[in-house]
N, C-alpha and C positions, 0 to 999 in steps of 0.2 A: 503494500499500500505506500502510496506517494504522500509525503506530508504536504501541507497546503502552500509552503514556499517553494518546494521543488516542483509542485504541479505547476504554479503560477509562473517561475521562471523558465524551467526548462521543458516541461511536458506540454503545456498547452500551446507554445509557438509551434511545436512540431506537428500537433494535431491540427491547428490551423493551416499550416502549410500544406497538409495532406488534404484537407477539405478543400482548399484553393485549387490544388491540383486537378481534383476531380469536378470542381464547379467554377468555370472561368467567367461566367456571366449568370448563368440561370440553369436549373435543372428542368429542361424543356420537358422531358417526359413527365415528371410530376406535374408540373404546372399544366400540362395538356389535360389530364385527367382531373385535376384537383385546383381549380381556377381560384377556388375560395378556401380560407380556412376552415378544417372541419376535424374535430378530434376523432381519434380512432385509437386501435390498439394492436400490438402484433407481438407475437411469442418468439423467443430465442429457444431454438430446439438444437440438441446435440445429435450429429448424425453418424458418429463414431465413438468408440471407448477413448478416454485419456484424462489428461489433468487440465482443469480449467484455469486459466490465467489472463489478466487483463480486464476485469469488469469495470474497474474504475475508469480506465481509458476508453472502453467501450461507451459507458454512460456519459463520459464527457464530450464526447465527439456531438452528441444530440443535444446537451445541455448548451455548448457554445454556440449552437445554431438557434437553439431556442431554451431560454432558462426555465420555462414551464413545463419541460418534457419530465416525466416521471419514469423511474425505473424500479422495479421490483424483481429482486434476484432471489432464487431459492436455493442457490449454492454460494460459496465463498472460493476465493483464489486459493489453489492449491487442493481442492477437492477432486477427486476421483469421479468423473461423470461416464454415463452410459450411453450407447447409441439409443436414441428415439426418447431420451429424456428430455423433459422441458425445464429449462434452466432459469427462466424470468420472463418477465413481460415489460414492454415499454408502452408508455401512453401518453398520446400527445397530439399536436397537429399532424395530420397524416402525410403532409408535404414534407415537414420535417422527418419523419420517420422514414421517407421514402429517399429523401437526398442523402441523410447520413448513414444509410444501410451499408453501402459497401466499404467507406472508409472504416466505419466502426468494426465490421467483420474482419476487414483486413488485419487490423491492430490484434483483435481478439483471436482469429485464427493463428497468426504467426506466434504469438505470445503462449498460447496454449500448445502449440505444437513444439515448441522449445521446451516448455515445462514438462511435457509428456516425455520427451526423448530423454531430458535430464534426469527424470525419474527413473526411467528404465535403467541408464547408466549408474546412478547413484546406488540402486538396489544391487548391482553386481558387484559393488565394495562393500556390501553390508558384512559385518562382522570383522571389519579391518579398520585400523585407524588411518587410513589413507583417505585425504580430503579430495573431493572432486572439484576442479577449477575450469573456469572458462577461460577465453582468450581475448584479444581485440579483433579477432576475425567475425566482426559483425557487419550487418548491413549499414551502410552509410546513413547517418542521422537517425538510426533506430538503435543505437547501441544502449540508451537508457531504458527502453521497452525489453531489448533481448537480455540485458543482464539482469533486470529484475525477474524476468521469467526463469532464467537459470536458477536463482536463489529460491523461487517459489516451487521449482521441481525437485529441489534438495540439494542443488550444487552450491557452490561459492565461488564469488568473484574475484579473479585476478585483479590486477591493476586495471583502473578505469580507462586511463589515457597514458600518453607518455609523460605526462607531469607528473604522474601518480606513484613512480619508482624507478628504480635503477635496473635495468635489464641489458645485461653486455651479451649481444650475440655475435654471430660470427663475424658480421661485417664490422661492428664495434670493435672487436678483437683486433681484426685484421689492420683497421685503421689505427689503432693505438699501438700496434707493433707486438702483440703477444698478450696472453691473460694476465700476467703479472702487472704489466704496464697499465692494462686497462683497469685493473682493479686499484691500482696505485694512484691514477687519475680520477677515479671516481671517489675514492676516499677523501682526496684532497678537495674536490668541487662539491661533492653532494652534500646536504644537510646531515648531521649526524643522525638524525632520526630515521633516514633512509637506509634499508637493508640493501645489499647489493647481490644480484643475482647473475649468475655466470652460465651462460648455455654452453655444454661441453659434446663433443661428437665422439672422442675417443678416452682411453684410459690414461694417455699421457696427458691429455688437457685436465682431466679430472684431478691428477696429481700436482697439476699446475695450479688449479682453481683452490685446492686445500692449502697449498704453501703460501699463496697469495691473500689468504683469510676471506675467502667469500663466504657470505652468510648463507647463501641457499645455492646449489648447485643443481642446474637443470641437465639431465641427461636426455639428449636429443636424438631419437631415432636409432637407440642401441639395441642389439639383441638382448634375449634373457640373460644369457651366461654372461655379458659385459656388463649388464646392469647389476648382477650380482657381484661380481668383483669391484665395480663401482662402490657399491654400498660398504664393502669390507675396506676398500681405500679410504673412503670419508671417514668411516668409523665414529658417528656421532659429532664430527667436528663442523659439520654444516648441515642445515635442512635439505633435503633431496626431493625433487620434482622430476617426474617422468613426462615427456612430452613426445610429439612427433607421430602422426597417423593414429592416434588413439581411438581405435573404433570399440564397439561393445565386446568384439571378440578379444581385442588386446586387453581391454580393462578387465577382463575375466582372467586372463593369463597371468597378470601382475599382482594377484591378490596375496601372494606368499612374499613379495618383497617387502623388506623393512624400509618404506619409504615414506615421505610425509605427505606428497601430493602427485595428483596425476591431471594434467591440463589437456583439453580437448577441444580444439576450434570446431569439431563436427557437433559440437552441442548448440552453436548458433549458424554456422554456415551449411549444415546438412540436415537439420531437423525438418521432417515435414509438416505441413500444417495440419492442424486439428480441424476435421470438417463439421462447421457449424452454420446454422442458417436462420433467418428471420422469415417466419411462415404466420400464416391466417390472419392477415391483416383484415381488420374489420373497423366499420364505423361505430361509433358510440351514441 
């Protein structure tokens, strides 16, 4: 759930932008069949099993168009929903309900799809101490929605953007001249409250990152045997993150590793939508 300040400053401008994309001058179709304001109601229906997420955003689409629209939901974000289930009802000017329908559903379906996929991935790690993280591989201008959906599904957010933390990847290391030099420069520049994470691709780089004093070491695209050896080398001197093509299959395979985190871009870039629909529009 977004707090009022976040909603006003960061969420509402993006919702309005999406509405302006969909309505450049008027909703010709709605105005054809409904030239005058007339109150009506429509039901939100689930068309497949999943985890619902984004109801606050869904409702705000309509109330930005008309503050008099009323929404009543029978579920809350994070609830598991079933095919054929009625999730709630909208009541208001039918022109507004028609005009906001697609934009509202686009947000709700996308966010619910990510929450559903994340829930599945998180369940594969149940019984371990490994925390599931997202990445910055998000849809442009939709990060605030997609990262919220990850949390709703039971995952955790990695850094929100480039200002949020220090992560030294292969190109940073190449530009600095090596792992040790990259970490040294980060220590000198970054505020002391920032942890320094280093991405490594082989065991030699693991050893360099440990000697350099990295706070978090990311094992990128390593095979299982190499990751086991990396854990032994690090031996508690840094937190450990696994990353790189983390599919549900790979998530299930790493359960036995003594690592702290696993990050998966798939949570946001590959999650299918959850099929939802507005049905049974009727006048009051």
